[in-house]
N, C-alpha and C positions, 0 to 999 in steps of 0.2 A: 220409569220409561215405558213407552207404549210399544208393544211388540209389533213386528212388521206384518205378521199374518192377521192381526186384529185390524190393522189399518186397511189391508187389502180386502178382507172379507166383507167390509161394508157394515159390520155389526157395531162398529164404534160410534159413539155419539159425535155430534158436530164439534164439540169442544175437544174431544180426543183426536179427531182427524186434524183439527187446526193445530193442536199441540204437536202431533206427529209431523205435519208439514213444516212447522217452525224448527223442530229438531233437525230435520233433514237439511233444510236450507241454511239455517244459521251456522251449522257446522262447516259449511263450505265458504263462509265469509272470512276474508283475511282481515283480522282486527289489528294487525301490526301498524298500519298507517295511522289509525285513530289513536292507538296507545302512544306511538312515537310522537305524533303531532301534539297530543296532550302534554307529554313530558317536555317537549321542546318549548311549548307555549308557557308552561309553568316556569321553566328555567329562564326564559326571556323575561317573564314578568318579575321574577325575583331580582334579576340583574338590573332592571330599569325602574323599579318601583319607587325609590326615593325621588327620582325625577318627576314621576307622575304625581306624587304627593305634593311636591313643590308647585307643580302646575295647578293643582286643585286649590291650594291656598292662595295663589296669585289671582286666580279667576274669581274667587268669592269675595275678596277684599274690595273695599271702596264702594259698597252698596249703600247709597244715601238713605234708602228706606228701611234698612235693617241695622239696628243699633249694634248687633253682635259683630258685624263685619264692616262697619263704617270706617274704622281706622285703617290707614295704609301702614301695615306692619312690615311688609317686605318690599325691598327695592328691586329685587330680581331673584333669579333661581338660586344662585350661590348664597346670597344674603339670607334667603328664606331657609335653606337647608342648614346654614350655620346657626341661625337664631333658633330654629326648632331643636337642634341638638343641644344648644346651650341652655335653653329654657325648659325643654321637655324630655331631654335625654335621647340617646341614639336610637332606642327602640321606637320612638315616635315616628321616625322616618319610614317605618314599616307598618304603621297603623292602617288597618284595612287590607292587609296582604291576604288574609285567609279568604275573604269573599272574592278578591281579585283572582286568586288561583282557581277557585271553584268556577268562576265565570269563564276562564280560559278553557277549563276541562269540559264544561258544558258546550262551549262553542265548537270545540274540536270534534264533538260527536256528530255534528252536522256538516263540518267542512271536510271535504275529501282531500286526498293527497295533493300537495302542491307540486305536481309534475308539470313539465313543459308541454303545453298544447298551444293552440292558436291563441293569439292575444284576445280576440273577440270572445272565444269560449271561456277563457280565464276571467275576463271582466264580467261576463253575464253570470257565470257560476259563482264568482266571488261576491258580486253584489247581492244575488239572491240568497246565498248561504249566510252572508254577513248580516243581512237584514233579519232573516229568520232566527239565526242563533243569538244575535244581540237582543232581539225582542224576548226570547225565552229566558235569557240570562239577565234580564233587566233588574230583577230584585237584588242580585248580587252587586250590580253596578250602583244601585241606590245605597246599599250597605257600605260599599267601598268608599263612596264619596262622603257619606255621613261620618264614617270613622276617620277618614282623612281630615275632615273639617274640624272635628272635635279634638283630635290630637291626643286622645287619652287611650292608650293601648290596653288598659285594664278596666275600662268602663263597660263591663258586661260582656265583652268579647263579641264574636260574630253572632252567636245564637241569642245573646242578651239583647243586642241591638235589633236583631230581626223580630224578636217577640215584642220589643218596645214599639217599633214602627207599626207592627200589625195591630197591637192593642190600641194605640192612639190614633192611627190613620186608616186602619183597615186594609183590605186587599189593594185598594186603589193607591195607597201610599207606596206599596212595593213596586207599582208600575208607573210611578211618576216619570214623566219624560220619556216614555217608551217610544213615542213617535220620533222624538229627537235622536234617540239612540239608534233607531233604524235608519234615519236620514244620515246621521254621521257615518254609520257603517257603509252605507251605499256610496257616499261621497268619497270616503277614504279609499275604499277598494276600487271604485270606478276611476279614480284619479291615479292612485299609486301604481296599479298594475301596468297600465299603458306607459307611464313615465319610466318605470323600471325597465320594461321591455325595450323601449326605444333607446334609453340611455345605454343599456348594456349592449345593444346591437351596434350602436354607433362607436362605442369604445372599442369593440372587438374589430369592426370593419376598418377602423382607422389604422389598425396595425400597431398602435402604441401599447395596447393592453390585451392580454389573452383572456380566455374564459376561466378566470381564477378568483381567489378570494379578494384580491385588490379591486377587480372590476365589480364584484358583488358589493363590496364596501361602498364604493363611489356611487353605484347605481341605487343602493339602499338609501343613502343620504339624499340623493337627488329626488327620489320618489317620496321620501319623508318630508322634504321641503314642500313639494307640490301638495301632498296630502294635508300638511299642517296649514298651508295658506288657504286651501279650499274649505277645510273643516273647522278651523279654530272658532269662527263666530258661532257656529252651531254647538261646538263643544262648550263654550262659555255659557250659553243659554241653558244647555242641558245640565251643566254642573250646578248652576244657580237654581234651576227648577227642581232638581232632585234634592237639593239641600234645604228646601223650604220645610218649615215645621209650623204647625198651628195655623194661624191666619195667613193665607197665601199673600205674599207680597206681589207676585205676578199672576195675572189671570190667564195667561197663555203665552205661547211662543212669541207672537207679534208684540204683545204688551211688554214682555221682558226685553226684547230688542229695543223698543222705543224708549222705555224707561232708562235702560242702560245708556243708550245713545244720548238722551237729553241730559241726564244727570252727570255722566262721566265722560262723555265724548265718544266719537266713533272708534277711537283706538282702544277703548275698553273692551271691544269685541275681539281684540287680539291680545288680551291679557293671557299670560302663560304661553305665548307663542314659542319662545325660545326653548323652554323645556319640552313643549309638545313636539317640536321638530327634533330636538336632541334625543328624545325618547324613541320616536318612530324609527329612526335609522338604526341605532344599536339593537332595538327590539327585533327587527327583521333579520339583522345579521346573526344575532344569537340564536334566533329561532331556526333559520335555515342551516347554520353550521351544526347545531345540535341535532336537527332532524337528519341531516346527511350522515352524521356519525352513527346515530342510532339505527339507521337503515342497514348499516354494515354488520350489525349483530345478527348472527344466525340463530333465530329462535323459531 
């Protein structure tokens, strides 16, 4: 540690003065919201991950130009989960969980406390932080989708898959679909927060429901529906772009949309919609309930 008199005397180097300033200011930072937010995110991710895996499998199937995923193997979310467990084992439902948890932890380093402020402030801050954090965490998203798609929980693990992608595709491979990740984050946050706020406000003002867990539950599912409707096409394109290996089937976002539309129909852009919606609601509920309980801990 740098002594106080050394910093004041002016005899310290620039690096020492910078280190002293960081020590003084970082000690005053309340890290609890970031820690609690990270723990709440990880808890929510674990609770809804099998739904997310089913969504990924539904979104990548039926691609005419890719022989690996041309077959329609799953008729819906429940059928996908049942068949995955039957053919690949229960652990396969959590394939890709490690990078998903790492992704949530990285995102929470940039997302401030989810406290009630004005709706406009929440939307602006949410969109900005969502875009930045999702872009930084993009490699973990690529890892998660690749591991979910391959369905083999012992095929190298997170680090093995990371090294494999880097060796075969380079740094660019880890940032595939980064613009789509940022777009999806902006759409989800920009739509969900206003819908949640408006739904909650009207439910309380109606006098039928108070500001309690039931209101939060209904509001979460309503905002999840709006977020899923708005973001699902981008999510399908993002999943397919990130899952590409070797020779690219799609040359870009627009090309992926057009190929998907022409070969599979417009409704293909809403593949995995139900699990997408079903996941967003419980994820938010688990996150906020966990976060509120953690805030009560006196540390």
